[in-house]
C-alpha positions in Angstrom: 52.6 47.6 37.2 55.1 48.3 40.0 58.5 49.2 38.6 57.2 49.1 35.0 58.4 51.9 32.8 55.7 53.2 30.4 56.3 55.7 27.6 53.2 57.5 26.4 53.2 59.8 23.4 50.6 62.6 23.1 50.4 62.5 26.9 49.7 66.1 27.9 45.9 65.8 27.5 43.0 63.6 26.5 43.3 59.8 26.6 47.1 59.9 26.7 47.1 61.8 30.0 44.2 59.8 31.3 46.0 56.5 30.6 49.2 57.9 32.2 47.3 58.8 35.3 45.6 55.4 35.6 48.9 53.5 35.1 50.6 55.7 37.7 47.9 54.8 40.1 48.8 51.1 39.4 52.4 51.8 40.3 54.0 52.4 36.9 56.8 54.9 36.2 55.6 57.3 33.4 57.6 58.9 30.6 55.3 61.5 29.0 56.1 62.8 25.5 54.4 65.9 24.1 55.0 69.1 22.1 54.3 71.7 24.7 56.7 72.2 27.7 54.1 74.0 29.8 51.4 71.5 29.3 53.9 68.8 29.7 55.0 69.9 33.2 51.3 70.3 34.2 50.7 66.7 33.1 53.7 65.6 35.2 52.1 67.2 38.2 48.8 65.5 37.6 50.4 62.1 37.0 52.6 62.4 40.1 49.5 63.3 42.2 48.0 59.9 41.3 50.3 57.8 43.6 52.5 58.4 46.5 55.6 57.1 44.8 54.9 58.2 41.2 57.8 59.5 39.2 56.6 60.9 35.9 59.0 62.7 33.6 58.3 64.9 30.5 60.2 64.8 27.2 59.4 67.5 24.7 59.2 66.5 21.0 57.1 67.3 17.9 56.6 63.8 16.6 55.4 64.9 13.3 59.1 65.7 12.5 61.4 62.6 12.0 64.3 64.6 13.3 62.4 65.1 16.6 61.5 61.5 16.8 65.1 60.5 16.4 66.2 63.1 19.0 63.8 62.1 21.7 64.4 58.4 21.0 68.2 59.0 21.5 67.4 60.9 24.8 65.3 57.9 26.0 67.9 55.4 25.1 70.5 57.4 27.2 68.3 57.8 30.2 66.2 54.6 30.5 67.3 51.1 31.3 64.3 49.5 29.5 60.8 50.2 28.3 58.0 47.8 29.5 55.1 49.6 27.7 55.3 51.9 24.7 52.0 53.6 24.0 51.9 55.3 20.6 49.0 57.7 21.0 50.0 61.1 19.6 47.9 62.1 16.7 45.9 64.8 14.9 43.5 65.6 12.1 44.2 68.5 9.8 41.4 70.4 7.9 43.9 71.5 5.2 46.9 69.6 3.7 50.2 70.7 5.1 53.7 69.2 5.1 56.4 69.1 7.6 59.9 70.6 7.1 61.0 67.2 5.8 58.3 67.3 3.1 56.0 64.7 4.7 52.2 65.2 4.8 51.4 66.0 8.5 48.7 63.5 9.1 50.7 60.6 7.7 53.9 61.8 9.4 52.4 62.2 12.9 49.7 59.5 12.9 51.7 56.7 11.3 55.4 57.4 10.6 55.9 58.6 14.2 54.5 55.3 15.6 56.6 53.3 13.1 60.0 55.1 13.6 59.8 55.5 17.3 59.0 51.9 17.9 62.0 50.8 15.7 64.3 53.3 17.4 63.3 52.1 20.9 63.5 48.4 20.0 66.6 47.8 22.2 64.9 49.2 25.3 61.8 47.1 24.6 64.0 44.0 24.2 65.6 44.8 27.6 62.2 44.3 29.3 61.3 40.8 30.4 57.9 41.2 28.6 57.3 44.4 26.7 54.1 45.7 25.1 53.7 48.1 22.2 50.2 49.6 22.0 49.1 51.7 19.0 46.0 53.9 19.3 44.1 53.4 16.0 40.4 54.2 15.3 37.2 52.8 13.7 37.8 55.6 11.2 40.0 53.0 9.4 36.9 51.3 8.1 36.2 53.9 5.4 39.8 54.0 4.3 41.8 52.4 1.5 45.6 52.8 0.9 46.8 54.2 -2.4 50.5 53.5 -2.6 50.8 55.9 -5.5 49.5 58.7 -3.3 50.2 57.7 0.4 50.7 61.3 1.4 47.5 62.7 -0.3 49.3 65.0 -2.7 46.9 64.3 -5.6 43.7 64.5 -3.6 43.3 65.6 0.0 40.5 65.6 2.6 40.9 65.6 6.3 38.5 62.6 6.7 40.3 60.5 4.0 43.8 61.3 5.3 42.9 60.6 8.9 41.1 57.3 8.0 44.1 56.2 6.0 46.5 56.9 8.8 44.4 54.8 11.2 44.3 52.0 8.6 48.1 52.3 8.6 48.2 51.9 12.4 46.4 48.5 12.2 48.4 47.2 9.3 51.6 48.3 10.9 50.6 46.6 14.2 49.8 43.4 12.3 53.2 43.3 10.5 55.1 44.4 13.6 53.6 41.5 15.6 54.5 39.1 12.8 58.1 40.3 12.9 58.3 40.1 16.7 56.9 36.6 16.9 59.0 34.5 19.3 60.5 37.6 21.1 59.6 39.1 24.4 57.6 41.9 22.8 53.9 42.0 21.8 52.1 44.6 19.7 48.4 45.4 19.7 46.2 48.3 18.7 42.8 49.7 19.6 39.9 52.0 19.0 39.4 54.2 22.1 35.9 55.5 21.2 34.8 59.0 20.3 36.4 60.9 23.1 35.7 64.5 24.4 39.3 65.8 24.3 41.5 68.5 22.7 41.7 66.3 19.5 40.9 68.4 16.5 41.1 71.7 18.3 44.1 72.6 16.1 41.8 73.5 13.3 39.6 76.6 12.6 35.9 76.2 11.7 36.3 72.5 11.2 37.9 72.2 14.7 35.1 74.2 16.4 32.4 72.0 14.8 34.3 68.9 15.7 34.7 70.1 19.2 31.0 70.8 19.6 30.2 67.2 18.5 32.8 65.7 20.8 31.4 67.4 23.9 27.8 66.6 23.0 28.3 62.9 22.4 31.9 62.1 23.3 32.9 59.9 26.2 35.2 61.1 29.0 39.0 60.6 28.4 39.2 58.2 31.3 36.7 55.9 29.6 38.5 56.2 26.3 41.7 55.3 28.0 40.4 52.1 29.5 41.4 49.8 26.7 44.9 51.3 26.6 45.3 50.6 30.2 43.9 47.1 29.8 46.4 46.3 27.0 49.2 47.8 29.1 48.6 46.0 32.3 46.2 43.0 32.0 47.7 39.5 32.3 44.9 38.3 30.0 46.7 39.8 27.0 50.2 38.9 28.0 50.6 36.5 25.1 48.3 38.1 22.6 49.7 40.0 19.7 48.7 41.6 16.4 45.1 42.2 17.4 42.7 45.1 17.2 40.6 45.8 20.4 37.5 47.7 21.2 36.2 48.0 24.8 38.9 45.6 25.9 37.9 42.9 23.5 39.6 41.7 20.3 37.5 42.7 17.2 38.0 42.1 13.5 39.1 45.3 11.7 38.1 45.9 8.1 39.1 43.3 5.5 41.6 45.8 4.1 43.3 46.0 7.6 43.8 42.3 7.5 45.5 42.1 4.2 49.0 40.7 4.7 50.5 41.8 1.4 49.3 45.4 2.1 50.8 45.3 5.6 54.2 44.1 4.2 54.2 46.7 1.5 53.4 49.5 4.0 56.3 48.4 6.1 58.7 48.6 3.1 57.3 52.0 2.1 57.6 53.3 5.6 61.2 52.1 5.9 62.0 53.9 2.6 60.4 57.2 3.8 62.3 57.2 7.1 65.5 56.1 5.5 66.2 52.7 7.2 
């Protein structure tokens, strides 16, 4: 990974930070994206301590807001010559339905539209790499989900579990369609389930968050273990030419049948384009 530039969203804690540290130890240059400046600078220090010549940088952005996605993408396009690996990892689960300033449901906006729009906006930098990789962090939570294109943003009926599962189904469908559209280019796209990880994920909620946190720390795996498949997809020569796949424990796995439906993947792409205005 020497001289490879890796952009990691949601990189100030959990599997995002763990992946950044492991990639820095392999020689990569890390670009960390997160919402909190103080945690971001602390993450930079941890990543830089992983290797003698590590050069991590932090970019602040709330990726649930499309305006912030566009701003940070513009900053990256100005400052970077290329991107070799883009790891879309930032995500959250919300116990109550909330919307962003742009009127988008928060789960859908952060967990799916941020992946979708950031990748499109950074396409030129990915193309500038000799062989770029897009890695989308999905989840086995997709298996209980089904998309309702009449209510993609859960305005008619909301539950945290349903909204989160739908967003993770979107991640896999989006990866499938992105890989199809990138076929024949120098860019691959894959997604993964990291496992049930003991991290800060879910801590943004009240009673729901506390209960979720207890469960994570009782049965969850360490962030470093959860990051293993991310690092594998970012660095292994074994997956250099593989694209459009879903991985668990560094092995390709069949997602749900709904996640393999090509017509749904194409429709989601079109709806996502409409929502972000491209």
